N, C-alpha and C positions, 0 to 999 in steps of 0.2 A: 226121699227116705222116710219109711215105716218108723214112730219112734212106740215101743209097745207101752201098755197099763205101765207097767214096773218102773219106767224110766220117763214118765213126764208127772208131773203134781195134778193133772185137771181131775179134778172129782162129780161122779154124777149128785152128788149132794149138792152141788153148788148151781146146779142146772133148774131153771124154774123148771116146776112141775110140766106147766103146761106144754113145753118145749119137749119136753122126756116123754110126754104124752104122744107127742106126734113123728116124732122119733121111731118111737114101738109101734105106734100104729103099721108107719111106714113098713118098719121089716116086717111086721108079720104077714101083710100082703103081698113078701115077696120084693123089694122092692131095696135098693140100698137111699141109705139117709145116712148123715151127718151134719151134726152141728158143725158151722162155718163160719168166717168173720171174725169182726169183732168180737165176737162173747166167747170163741175160740181163744183168740187173742189176748183177750184183757183176764180170764179166769188165767192163762199163766202167769201172768204174771201178776196175779193175786190180788186183781182187783173185782169189781161188784160191776160184770155190764148192763149197759141200760135195757137191752133189748138180746133177743136170743133170735138168731136167724137156723136155717135150716136147709140144705140142699139133697138135692134125690138127681135119681133118673126116671124117674116119674114122668113122664106129661103133663101141664096144666090141667086136663081133662081130670086124668086117673088119679090123680092128687085130690081134685072137685068133687070124683064120687069116691073116693075112702072116706073126707070128713064131710060129711053133711054142712057144722056147722063152717063153713069157706067160702071164699067168693073168688073168682078169678077176677085181676087189676091190672091195667096196664096194656099197650099197645106194646111198642117199640121194645119192653120189659114186660113180658106177660109172666106174672106172679100168681101166687095164691094164701090169699089173709085166710088162716082158721085163726076162729076169732072164740075168744072165750069167755067168758064173763067178765075180767079184769084188763085181758092184756091180747093181743096180738099176735099169731106165730106167724113168720114167710114163710114160706118156700117157696125154694126157686129150684127150678129142669137146670140139669149141667147144661153148659153150652157152650159151642167152637164159638172160634174167633170169625167173625163179618164184616171187620170194617172195610169201608173203600180209603186204603189208603194212597195219600197223595204221590207217595213213594216206597218203596220197600223199608227204604232205613235212610233216616235222616241223621245227618251228621255234621252237619255246616251250620251253625247259629247265625252265624252272617247277612246267611239270606233266606232263612227262615220264614221271616216275614214275607217274602215272593212267592211262595207254595200254596196252594191250595190249600184248603182243612183240612180235608180228611175222616171229618167226625163222622161220629155213631151215624146212622141212617136207622139200621135194624141191630135185633141180639134177637132173635128168637130162632136160629140156628142151633135146635143141642147136637151135643157131645160126651166128651167120655169126664169122667172126672178130672182127668191130667189136664184136656185140654181147659175144663172150665177154669183152672186153677190157674191159668196161665194169661186166661184174657179179664183178669179179675187185675185191680190197683196197684198196690203194694205188698210186696212178699209177707208180713205181717199180719195182711187183710186173709191170706190166702191158705188157710189150716186146719185141716180134717178135722172133724171129731169123728169115727168110726163106734156108731150103736153095735155095732155087730161085736168087734172086741176091745173098744176101749179103747183106739189105739189110735195116736196121732199121727195123718198121714201130712206131707211137707214135699210138693214136687217143684218149688222156688228157693229153697233155701229160710224160709220163716222163720225155723223156729233158731239159727245163729244170728240176724239180725233181730232177733230181739233179744237173745244170750248181748251182745255187744250195742242194742238199745239204738239203734239203725232203722230208717225212715229208707225203703227201695226203692224206687219204680221196676216193675216188672216190664223188662222190655224195653227199647230208649226213649225215652223221656218225655224227649221233644216230639217223637211220635204220637205217644200216648197223650200226652197234653193236648196237641192236637185235636187227638181221636175224641177226646173229651173236657173241654176246660175246667169243669169243675173240682176235677181235679189238683191244680193248681192251692182252691183254697183248700180241698182237703186234704189236702198233704201238710200246709201250715197247722191248722186245725189238729192234726195229729203230733207233729211234733211239739206242740202247744200240751196238749194233756198229755200224753207219756211223756215228756220233757225227751225225746227221743233227740238226736239231730238228726241233720237232712246229707241222705251220700249225696257225697260231691257231686257227681255229672247232673242227680237231680234236681240240684240246688242253685248248679249253673244254671240248666235249664227253663227252673222257677223264674230266677230273679230275670233272663231277658226275655219274657214272654207274656210280660200283663199286657199286653194290648189284646193277649186272648178272651182276656172277662168281656171286651165288647160283647160276644158270642154266646155267654148265654143269656136265658131268657131272665129278664127281672125279676119276674116272681121267684127261678128258683138262686138266682143273687142273694137274695133279700133275704131266704132260707138258708143259704150259705150262710148267711152276717150274721143270723141269729143266731147258727150251731156254732161259730167262733164264740159267740160273747154269753150264751147265755144252756154253756152245760159243767159250768165251775171250771173255769180257766179262761177268761175273760183277758187278765192281764197281762197272762203267757203268752195269748193271739194277740194281744195289744203290739208286743215289745216284737212278735215275729213279722208284725206286717209294717212294723215300723220299717224294719231292718232292711226289709226286702225288698220296699221300694211300692206293697201293695197299699201303705195306706195313701200314696199320697194317690195314688188310682181312684180308693173309692173313696175319698172322703177329699177331693179336691179345696182347694183355700180355707183348711183347716189343719193346721198344725197341730201336732201331738204336744200337749202342754201336761201340769202337774194336773188343773180342773179334771181333765180326762183318765189321768192317770188312779187318782182319787174313785173315779167313779168305776171302773172297772176294778178294782183292788175292794171297794163296798157292794159290788156286783159280785163277787168271787166269795164274799163271806153272809151274805144272803144267804144266795144259795145252799152254800155246808151249812148253817144253819138251820136249812128248808124253810126259809120263807119264798114268799110271791115274790118277781121281777115283772117291772113291766120294758118291751124291749124301748117305747117311749119317752122312757127317763132317759135310760142311755143314749139315746139319739139325741134326745135334747142339748144334752153333756157337748156328747162331740162336736153340732152344729153351733154352741153355744158361740166361738169365736169365729163364725162365718160371719155370723147377723153381727157379733161386732165389728168385722172387717168394712161391710156393707156401710153399718151405721158411720163408720169414721168417712168414706167416701164421699155418703149421702150426704155428709156434715156441710165438707168440701165444695158441694154442690149448689147451695141456696140458705138462706136462713128461714126455713120453715120449725115449727113446735116439734121438740125433741121429739113428744111420745109421734107425733106424725111420721118423720124419720123412722123410728123404731118400727111403728106396722110396717111400713113399706122393707126395712131391710128383712123384716121377718116374712113377708112373703116372699121377697126373693130367696130369702135361704131355703124356703121351704119346697119351692117349685125345679130347687136343687136338689136335693134331697129326693125328690119326687120322677127326678128326671134320669138319673145317676143310680140309685136306687133300688128305683121301683117302689118305694116308702107307701105299703097302702093308706088309703086318706084317715081311715079309723083313729091311726098315730101320728097322721097330720096334725087332726083334730087337736089332739092331746099335749103335741109338742107348741105348740103355736099358743093354749092357753097359757103351758111354763112361761114361755119366752114371753109374753104379755106381760104375765104375775109379776114378772122379777121389777118390771117398773115399779109394780104398788109397793109387795114387798121389799123393798132398799127405801122408799119414803118413812114409813111406820105410819102414817095420818091415822090419829084416836080416831079421828070422826067415821074414816072408812072401814076400821079394820076388822068390824063385825061382818058388814059384809063380804068382804077378802078370804073369808075366814069358812065362811059359809060354800064359796064355794067349790065344783065337780072336784076339783085338781088341783084342792086348795095346799094340800099335803103334798103329793108330790113337787110342788113349787115349793114349798117351804126345805124339805130334803133337797134340794136345786141350791136353794140360797145357804141354806149351812153347809156346801159343799163348795161353792165361793168365797163361804167367810175362810174355810182353811184354808184356801191359796191365797187370801187378803183380796181377795175383786171386790169385797163388801167389809163396809165396816161391821165389828163383830154385836156392837151396836143393835145393830137389825137386826141379826136373827137373835138375842137374843128378847128385843119385844114381845117376836111372837112366836120364840116361845114360852115366855111367861105366861103370855095370854092365852096359849091351849092348858096352862097346870092351873087358871084362876077359872074355881067353878065357877059355872054356866050364870049362876044369879045375881052372882055380882060382877060379871065381867061387864058394863055399864058403867058400873060406878069406878071400879080404877082405867078404863078407858078417860073416863073424865076428870080425874087426877092430872092427867097424862098430855089434854086435849095442849 
């Protein structure tokens, strides 16, 4: 279906200048050029896209020749990045579907675990725009804006699904999830971001295939988690993960709770206000109940000092975060520091307060303590002590602390 300019709301005025330059340059060289994917979807929904992707019939080498400020990246999926001063426009060539399928069609969810994985091995067989549309993941991501006549081309019913606010898989959901298990989390992320519902067949497959997450490389899995929680839709993503059973897989031994919900809401608020967010903070909040559970287990096993038991429970929890999610060490170090510092912040010892307040991750640890206060886990007096200390002028903090010793 071709939707002419007069019948859709997408305007060139809303497309980033860099993306427009790429589209027009390709057109001038006799190439087909389309804005595609999330950029088209978001503009049609009246949202501001995070980035803009371009699709063309020109092969990567041709695109590279047209744009001096570009580079070819990727092996399984060769793309061209056209680099501008403050942004990158990604250009892909129309591709045909070349999936090594386990079966031509999978319809029995009860035996799906017994089938070969059928995952994508290579994706560099070039094709037509229609072939390219049918190999994409969801219908709402398979809409093409044609710079030639400013129309929108829809091969998979994406425009109707946008209107009905539905996330629908292109093709059989079970088969497509087997091709690329990363689509499981992308479906959840898209539903959370757009506040759409999942098409019933897609949702049924998604709920049954949590086991496929084991086939996602750890680095990519961690990247998908960051996208779930740090694009302004953390609370909605959290609710989707819990309702579909994916939370239990990603964060075993970590029960959903009010502390995590507060952290998700706080993360969304900071992003909405343009403030920075640190993934380590949210992961520390998520894993805190795991630390507490392991601490409780260790307390029943021996009569060691409380701080030593805490250190051991933290070590075990960090190991689990790294094993399951592939959490980078730079984040694990921050998480460890925040968890350990809770022990000191709860005690409010005036004799050590200045030393603690100078620690590198004090502010994040303090914010964590405040969240714990909100859910009744820590007495309000503890947070009040550290809040007051930060408000006291530096030159009189020593006297202030001596008065409370």
